[in-house]
C-alpha positions in Angstrom: 29.7 24.2 -9.7 28.4 21.7 -12.4 26.4 18.6 -11.2 26.2 15.4 -12.5 22.5 15.1 -11.1 19.0 16.0 -12.6 17.1 13.7 -15.4 19.6 11.6 -16.9 20.2 11.4 -20.4 22.0 8.2 -20.2 21.4 5.4 -17.6 21.6 6.6 -14.2 24.4 5.3 -11.8 22.5 3.2 -9.2 23.3 3.3 -5.6 25.5 0.8 -3.1 26.2 0.6 0.6 23.8 -0.3 2.7 20.4 -0.6 0.5 21.4 -3.8 -1.0 20.2 -7.0 0.9 22.1 -10.1 1.7 19.2 -12.4 1.5 16.1 -12.7 -0.2 13.0 -11.3 1.4 10.9 -14.1 2.0 14.3 -16.0 3.7 14.8 -13.3 5.8 10.8 -13.3 6.7 10.8 -16.8 7.5 13.8 -16.9 9.9 12.1 -13.6 12.0 8.8 -14.7 12.0 10.0 -17.3 14.0 11.3 -14.8 17.2 8.3 -14.4 19.1 10.2 -11.8 21.4 10.8 -9.9 18.3 7.1 -10.0 17.1 5.9 -8.7 20.7 8.3 -6.0 20.9 7.0 -4.9 17.0 3.4 -5.0 18.3 3.5 -3.4 21.4 5.7 -0.3 19.9 3.5 -0.1 16.3 0.4 0.0 18.2 1.5 2.3 20.7 2.7 4.9 17.6 -0.3 4.1 15.9 -2.8 5.2 18.5 -1.1 8.4 19.1 -1.2 9.3 15.3 -4.6 8.7 14.9 -5.4 10.7 18.1 -3.7 14.2 16.8 -4.3 13.6 13.4 -8.3 13.7 14.1 -7.5 17.0 15.8 -7.2 18.6 12.5 -10.0 19.3 9.9 -7.5 20.0 7.2 -5.1 16.7 7.6 -6.0 15.5 4.1 -5.8 19.0 2.5 -2.3 19.3 4.5 -1.0 15.6 2.5 -2.5 16.7 -1.1 -0.2 20.4 -0.1 3.1 18.0 0.9 2.7 15.6 -2.1 2.2 19.1 -4.6 5.0 20.6 -2.9 7.8 17.0 -3.3 6.1 16.9 -6.7 7.0 19.6 -8.0 10.4 19.4 -6.6 10.8 16.4 -8.4 10.2 18.5 -11.8 12.7 21.2 -11.1 15.8 19.4 -9.0 18.2 19.8 -10.9 17.6 23.8 -10.9 16.8 24.1 -7.0 20.0 21.9 -6.2 22.0 24.5 -7.7 20.0 27.4 -6.2 20.6 25.7 -2.6 24.1 25.7 -3.4 24.6 29.1 -4.8 22.6 30.6 -1.2 24.3 28.1 1.1 27.7 28.9 -0.1 27.3 32.6 -0.3 27.0 31.9 3.8 30.1 31.1 4.3 29.3 27.0 3.8 30.6 24.6 1.6 28.8 22.4 -0.7 30.2 18.5 -1.9 29.2 16.7 -4.4 28.8 12.2 -3.9 27.5 10.6 -6.6 27.9 7.2 -4.9 27.9 6.1 -1.6 32.1 5.6 -1.7 32.8 8.7 -2.6 30.4 10.0 0.2 32.2 8.2 2.9 35.7 9.4 1.1 34.1 13.0 1.7 33.2 13.0 5.2 36.1 11.3 6.3 38.7 13.8 4.9 37.0 16.5 6.2 37.6 14.9 9.6 40.8 13.7 8.9 41.7 17.9 8.0 40.5 18.9 11.6 43.1 16.2 13.4 40.0 15.0 15.5 39.6 11.0 15.5 36.3 11.5 17.4 32.9 12.8 16.3 29.0 13.1 17.5 26.3 12.1 15.3 23.1 13.4 14.9 20.6 10.3 13.9 20.8 10.2 10.0 19.5 7.7 7.7 21.8 8.9 5.0 24.7 8.4 6.8 23.4 4.6 7.9 22.9 4.3 3.8 26.1 4.7 2.9 27.4 3.1 5.9 29.3 5.8 6.9 30.3 4.8 10.5 32.2 1.3 9.2 34.3 3.2 6.9 35.4 6.1 9.5 36.4 3.3 12.0 38.0 1.7 9.4 39.8 5.0 8.9 40.5 5.1 12.6 38.0 7.3 13.6 35.2 7.2 16.2 31.5 8.1 15.2 29.1 8.3 18.5 25.7 7.9 17.5 23.9 10.7 20.4 19.9 9.5 19.6 19.1 7.4 22.2 17.6 4.4 20.2 20.3 4.7 17.5 23.0 5.0 20.5 21.3 1.8 21.9 21.7 -0.2 18.4 25.0 0.8 18.2 26.3 0.0 21.5 24.3 -3.5 20.7 26.5 -3.8 17.6 23.1 -4.2 15.9 21.3 -2.8 12.8 18.3 -0.3 12.7 15.2 -2.0 12.0 12.8 1.2 11.7 12.9 4.4 10.7 12.1 6.9 12.5 12.8 3.9 15.6 15.7 2.1 15.1 15.7 0.2 18.2 12.2 -0.7 18.1 12.5 -4.7 18.4 14.2 -3.8 21.9 12.2 -3.8 24.6 13.4 -2.2 28.0 15.1 -5.4 29.8 17.0 -5.8 26.5 18.3 -2.2 26.8 19.2 -2.4 30.2 21.2 -5.3 29.7 23.3 -3.8 26.5 23.6 -0.5 29.3 25.0 -3.0 31.5 27.4 -4.7 29.5 28.5 -2.0 26.8 28.4 1.3 28.4 31.4 2.7 30.9 30.5 3.7 34.3 26.8 2.8 34.2 25.6 2.0 37.8 25.5 -2.1 38.1 22.2 -1.8 39.8 20.5 -0.1 36.7 16.8 -0.9 36.4 15.1 -1.2 32.9 12.4 1.9 34.3 13.1 3.9 30.9 13.5 7.1 33.3 16.7 5.4 34.5 17.9 4.3 31.2 17.1 7.7 29.5 19.5 9.3 32.9 22.1 6.6 32.4 22.3 7.0 28.9 22.2 11.2 29.1 24.8 11.2 31.7 27.4 9.2 29.6 26.9 11.0 26.2 27.0 14.8 27.9 30.5 14.4 28.7 31.3 13.6 24.5 29.2 16.8 23.6 30.8 19.2 25.5 34.1 17.8 24.3 33.1 17.0 20.5 35.0 19.5 17.8 33.1 17.6 15.2 30.0 16.8 14.3 27.9 14.6 11.8 23.9 14.9 10.9 21.6 14.1 8.5 18.8 17.0 7.6 14.4 16.7 7.4 15.2 19.2 4.9 16.8 21.8 3.3 15.4 24.9 1.5 16.4 26.0 -1.8 15.7 29.7 -1.7 17.8 30.7 1.6 20.2 27.5 1.9 18.7 27.0 5.1 19.0 23.4 6.7 16.4 22.1 8.9 16.4 19.2 11.5 14.2 18.3 13.7 14.4 15.3 17.0 12.5 15.0 20.2 16.0 14.5 22.3 17.7 17.5 22.4 20.5 15.9 21.3 20.6 17.2 18.0 20.4 20.4 19.0 23.8 19.7 21.1 25.6 18.6 18.1 24.5 21.4 15.7 25.5 24.1 17.9 28.6 23.0 20.1 31.2 21.8 17.6 33.3 23.9 15.8 32.8 21.9 12.6 29.3 20.4 11.2 29.1 18.0 8.3 25.3 17.0 7.2 25.1 14.3 4.9 21.2 14.4 2.7 20.0 13.0 -0.1 19.3 15.1 -3.1 15.2 14.7 -2.8 15.0 16.2 0.5 14.5 19.9 -1.1 12.0 22.3 -0.8 11.4 25.4 -2.8 10.8 28.5 -0.6 10.8 29.2 3.9 7.4 29.2 3.4 7.2 25.3 2.0 8.1 24.5 5.5 4.6 25.4 7.1 3.1 22.8 5.2 5.8 19.6 6.6 6.3 21.2 10.1 2.5 19.6 10.8 2.6 17.1 8.8 5.7 15.2 10.0 5.3 15.4 13.8 2.1 13.8 13.8 2.7 10.9 11.0 5.8 10.1 13.0 5.8 10.3 16.4 2.1 11.1 16.8 3.0 14.8 18.4 1.6 18.3 17.2 5.0 19.4 16.8 8.8 18.7 17.4 10.4 19.4 20.7 13.3 20.2 19.0 13.2 21.9 15.0 17.2 23.5 14.5 17.1 25.7 11.6 21.1 26.8 10.1 22.1 29.3 6.9 25.2 28.2 6.5 27.7 30.5 9.3 27.0 32.5 11.6 30.5 34.2 12.5 30.8 33.8 16.2 28.2 31.4 16.8 27.4 27.7 16.7 30.2 25.8 14.3 32.3 27.8 11.8 33.0 25.0 9.4 29.9 24.4 7.5 29.4 21.1 4.7 27.0 19.8 3.1 27.5 16.7 1.2 24.8 16.5 -0.9 23.8 12.5 -1.8 22.5 11.0 -4.9 23.7 7.5 -4.5 20.7 6.1 -6.8 18.1 8.8 -6.8 18.6 10.0 -9.6 17.8 6.5 -11.0 15.1 6.5 -8.7 14.1 9.7 -10.5 14.2 8.4 -14.0 11.9 6.0 -13.3 8.2 7.8 -14.9 6.4 6.1 -12.2 8.8 4.6 -9.4 10.1 8.6 -8.9 7.1 9.2 -6.9 8.5 7.4 -4.0 11.2 10.3 -3.5 8.0 12.4 -2.0 8.9 10.0 1.4 9.2 12.8 4.4 10.3 9.1 6.4 7.8 9.4 8.5 7.5 6.0 9.0 3.8 6.0 9.4 3.4 3.0 6.6 5.7 0.9 8.4 3.4 1.2 11.8 0.2 0.1 9.9 2.3 -2.8 7.9 1.0 -6.6 9.4 4.4 -7.3 7.2 6.5 -5.6 9.0 5.0 -6.0 12.5 5.5 -9.6 12.0 9.0 -9.9 10.3 10.5 -6.6 11.4 13.1 -4.5 9.6 15.8 -6.6 9.5 14.3 -9.4 7.1 14.3 -6.2 4.6 18.2 -6.0 4.2 17.9 -2.4 3.5 18.4 0.6 5.6 15.0 1.4 4.5 12.7 -1.5 5.5 8.1 -1.8 5.6 6.6 -0.8 2.7 8.4 2.6 1.4 11.8 0.3 1.8 10.1 -1.9 -0.7 9.4 0.3 -3.0 12.7 2.7 -3.0 15.3 0.2 -2.4 14.8 -1.6 -5.5 14.4 1.9 -7.6 17.7 2.8 -6.2 19.6 -0.1 -6.5 17.9 -1.6 -9.7 16.2 -5.1 -9.1 19.4 -7.7 -11.3 20.2 -9.1 -8.1 18.1 -12.0 -6.2 18.3 -10.8 -2.8 16.2 -7.2 -4.0 14.1 -8.6 -6.9 12.0 -9.7 -3.8 11.8 -6.5 -2.5 8.2 -5.5 -4.9 6.5 -8.4 -3.4 7.9 -8.1 0.6 
């Protein structure tokens, strides 16, 4: 299959969807600074994650060497991206799966909606995915009469609260336990009216709410943390087990992934499986790591699709200096040490990608001609 990807010979197409802010950052930041509860929530959460990360990172004597290795691998990927994308497609489809190419958010949304319609289902379950948030998939599916249920706890909180994610890793970081309890009592069907703000009770309420949907779902939609070119393998890492349920139980699995998530070989995962959990959640390893290579007859989803998303990534790739932002593995460590993010929160940035990396990546992918986005590099 011929692709439109790789280093473009003409001006690349910029991204769309939820990458564009709706107001300049200084205006939004000024408003958010007035929310004292938000600042308290963010300060507590970012300090907790930061302290956990520092502890587990200090256990590795070769931590900086691992970071250098990861950076070198990603630089190599960007230099060979067209070749690696075609290699991945060949190996993924050889195992019975299907690859779809999406230039922008509109194409990606239509591809996913069409695939769901072909199953005659109107309900899907979702694994946490920055790419689907970026393209505004949930809203588009709703307009098409398809209900998408977020199964990651923080994403579920955001969805039930009719809110937007404010952090790459912890979408509901701006909410405290009492606010979450109030959301559950108001929006979650069948919840115990005596529900407290105890974390375990909140988690059990969400578990009971989700379990029924896990067992009945026929279609799941996921993102992916990594894709392996030489084997056609996809990898999802998570902490709750919801991803494992979505990736194994439904008959149809649709994955939406940005084209920059590729790694050349399976052995390259070793570096990132050490880097990602420590930098993101302050854990030595991810509780759940799911790997799949196309279709396995008689086991797991039998209709497997991959939507490879550009949406401005080739625009970033064509920038001699800015392209290094595509090396980001979405660990969110930069956000947890950023004093601006800690005080304004993610919503002030307007884009799916907030914080320091968002201030760089979003303008690269959308261009900085709009008044709303051209202030982000100065956030």
